[in-house]
N, C-alpha and C positions, 0 to 999 in steps of 0.2 A: 391408377391402374391402367388407364389407357396408354400411357407412355411405356409402362412395363410390358404390356401386351404387344405393342408395336415393336419394341426392341426385341422381344422374344421371337416374334414372327420373322424378323429380318435375319435371324441367325440360322445358318444351315445346320440341319440335324437329322439326316436320313437314318433310318434304323441301322444300328451298328456303328454309327459315327455321330454319336450324341455329345461328344466331348466339349464342343464349343457352347452348347446349351447348358451342359452341366457346370462348366466353369462360371458362366454368367449367373446361374441360380445359386451356386455355392457362395459367390461373392455377396449376393443380396441376402443370403440366409445367415451368414456368419455372425452378424450383430445380435441375432435372436436365438442362436442355437446353443444348446448345452453339449451336444455331441454331433459330429458329422462323419459319416462313413461313405466311402466309395467302394463298392464291392467288385468282384471279379468280372461281373457282366456289365458293369458301367452304371448301375443304379446309384443314385445319390440319396442317402438316408439321413434325415435330419431330425434330431430329437429336440423338441421345444417344450419347455416347462410352462404350464399355464397357471391360471389363478387357482385352480382346484386340481386335486389328484383323484381321477376317476377310479371306480372300483374295477374297471376293465381296462385292458391294454387296447389303445386306439391307434389305428393306422389310417392315415389320409393319403390317397394316392392320385397321381396324375402322371401321364407318360410324356417324356421329353421328345420322343422321336416323331418323325413325319414320314409320309410316303415320298417316294422319289424314284430314281432310276439308277441302274448300274451298267457300266460299259462292259460289253462282252467280246467285242471284236473291232478291229480297225481295218477298213478296206484299203486296197492298193491306192485308191485316189483320195484317201484322207478323211473319209466319213467314218463316224462312230456308230456302230450297231449297239443296241442296248436292250435291256429288259427292265421291267418295273420292280421296285422294292415296295412290297405292300400292295394293297388292292387299289389299282388305278384304272378307271374306265378310259380306254385308249382314245375315246372320242374327245376327251378334254385336253389331250396332249398335242393334237394336230396344230402345227404352226407356233407352238409356244416357245418362249425364251427359257433357257435353262443355264445353270452354272455347274461346271464339272470340276471335280477334284478339290484338293486342298487350296489350290491357287484360284479357284472360282473362275475357270476359263469360260467365257461366254459362248453360248451356242444357241442354235434354234433347231427344233424338231421339224424335219421336212419329210415330204413324200412326193410322189410323181404329180406334176401339175395336172389340173383337170383338162387342159387343152390336149394333153397326150394320153388321156385315160379313155378306155373303152366304156360303153354303157354299163357293163357289168361292174366295172371298177367304181364308177361314179355313184352307184346305188348301194354300195355296201361300205361298212367300216373297215379300213385297212387293218390287216394283221400287224402285230408288233414287228414281225420279221420284214415287213415292207417299209418300215419307218427307219429313219436314221437321224443322226445329229450332225449338223454342219457347224464346224468351228473355224471355218475359213482356211483350212489347210488344203494344200494341193497335192499331197502325197502321203503315203503311210509314214515315211520318215519324218516329215514335217509335223504330222499329227501326233506322233509318238513323243515329240519333244514337249507336248502340252498335256497329253492324256494317255492312260494305259488301261487295259482291261482290268477290271476290279475297282476302278475309280467310281465313286458314286456322284450323282448329280441331283440337284434340287431345282424346283421351279423358280422363276424369276423373283428376285428380292425386291419387292415393292409392297407398300402398305398405303392405303388411302381411307380416310374417314369420309363418309358421305351420308346424305339424307339426315334423318333425325336420330343421331346417335349410333349409326351403323359403321362397321369397319370391314374392309376387304383386304385379304392377305392370303398367302399360302400358310399352311401349318397352324391355322387357328385350332384345328384338331391336332394336338391337345395343348397348345401353348396357352389357351384360355384357362384350362385347368391348372397349369403351372402358375399362371398369374394369380388365380384365386388362392392357391396355397401360400404364395409369397405375401399376399395381403393378409391372410388369416394369421400367419405367424407373428405379425406385429402386435397382436393382442389376442393371445390364445386363451380361451376360457378353461381348457383342461390340458393336462399333459398328453402329448401325442407324438408319435413318429410320423413324419411327413416323408413319403417315399416318392421321389421323382424317378420314374422307372424308364428302363431302356427296352427297345425292341418289342413294343406292344403291337406295332403294325404288322409284324411278321409272325404273330402267334403268342402274344402276351407272355413272352419269355422272361423279361426282367421282373415282372410282378410276382411270378411264382417263386423265383429265387429270393426276392425281398421278403415275401410273406413267410416262406419257410425259415428265414433267419429271424424275423421279428416275432413270429407266432402271436399275431393279434387275436383278440376276442371279437372285435368289431372293426370293420373297414368301410370307409366311405370313399368311393371312386369319383373323382371330378373329371368330367369329360366334355368333349364337343360331340353332339349327336346329330343324326341326320334329320334335317328339316325338309319337308316336301310341300311347302305352302305355295304351290305354283298355280298359274292360271288354269292349267289342265286338270288339277286335282281337286277333289271335293270330299267332304266327310272325313272318315277315318284315314283315307289315303293321303291326307295332308300330313299325317304323323305328328308333327309339332311345328312351331313357328317362332322365329326370332322376335323378341320384343314382348312376348307373353309371359315371361318369367322363367324360373328354373324348371328343368324337366326332371321329374322323379319317376323313372321307369319301374314298372312292376315285373317286367320280363324281357329278355332278348334271346338270341339264339344260343347264348352261352350261360345265362344266369337266370334263376328265379330269385328276385329280390326277397330278402328276409321280410316276412309280412309284418312283424312287429316294428322293424326299423322304418318300413314304408309308412306305416300308420303314424309313428311318432314324428317323423320328419314332416309329413304333410299336415299333421295337427299343429305343429309349431308354426308352419307357414300360415295356416288359417287363423290361428290365434293372434298373429302379429300383422295381419293384413298384407301378406306377401303373396301376390298372384303366382300360381304354379300350374304346371301342365304335366301330362304324362305322354308317353308314346302310344299312339293308337294303331300301331302296326308292329308285329314281332319281327325284328330283323337285327342284324349286326351282332357285335359282341365287344366286351371291354375287358380291362384287367380284372374286373370283378369275378370273371369266370375262373381265372387261375387262382386268385386269392381265396375264393370260396372253397376250393378243393385242396388247399394247402394244409399242412400239419394235420390236426384233428378236425379240421373244418372251421370255417370262419363265417360269422354273420355279416352279410354284405348288403350295401345299398349304393345307389348312385345319385349324384346331383350334377346335372349336365346343362350345358348351353345348347340351344337349338342352332344349328349351323347349316346354312344353305350351301349347295355346290361343294359338299365335303369331299376331301381327297382330290381337290383340283387346285390349279394355280390361283383361283379367285374364290376362296371360301368367304362367306359373309355371315357376320354375327352382330348382335346388338349389345352395346356396352351396358345398357340398363340391366340386361340379364346377368352380366358378370357381377355387377354391384349387388343384385338380389341374391345371387348364389352365395357370395361371401356373407351377407347378412343372415341368410337362412342357416348356413353352416355354423356360424358363430352362435346364433340363438339355440340351435339344436345341441351343440357341444356343451352349452351352459346347463342343459338338463341332465347331463351325465355327472 
């Protein structure tokens, strides 16, 4: 699973341009799939037969897309102006390396140097309008041979394992969920549709389309979720932490988890000695919000990995959590 997650994180897949991620997952899924559908929005829907046929239609979901940026304008002297795709704290972008367009043109996000900045500029976070991407071009004409408005960009393509089972990369949200589903399908306890969704980071768009098509009774959403176990945080403000097991949330800004599913999943974890945690702060949202509201309504729950520095070039997660997520999901699906 570590190698699969690393490979997934290295693939560019900003919202709306998930095709490379989709093709990778499709190739991995084909040996286990009874049916594969790519819909008009770019979702990849994979039907996998399990050891049992459950009485309910099951949907397991993880989103393929990642946050990134999009080119909006090219200046006369060859710099690229841009905006973010998805929710990115502009503090994490300063000075970061990026890759632009289908040809992965290298660039760096720049801003006025501190030596030339006034006191008011040094003490505030620059606006996106003040930032630019330097691709080494000296004129608009030269830059236009490499990039155009509408091209998307992703953060630097690098992955590193460090510490005791930790991994650092862009796009761990939600390639860690995709990796979990790819591992699950190798030995599925029950028949299920596995939905690898598009455009989650810009409003859970793909999951709504997928759920309206599949009409599941129960959906489990596999995610990377915000960890805040930082030196400055205490108590509930730490939210959740990598290495302490799967996160089973009871609520976020978009979803109230089905109470029965929450109880069943956590009971399976307790019965099998799987450490688990919940989010101690109400924030964020996932594909569960769109799936829950689809069709005639769907019972939803989430099983997530705690991820530090989420939506940044250097997300951090723990591989032990991924292993526990797969084990917990497999044991829970066996109860169906």
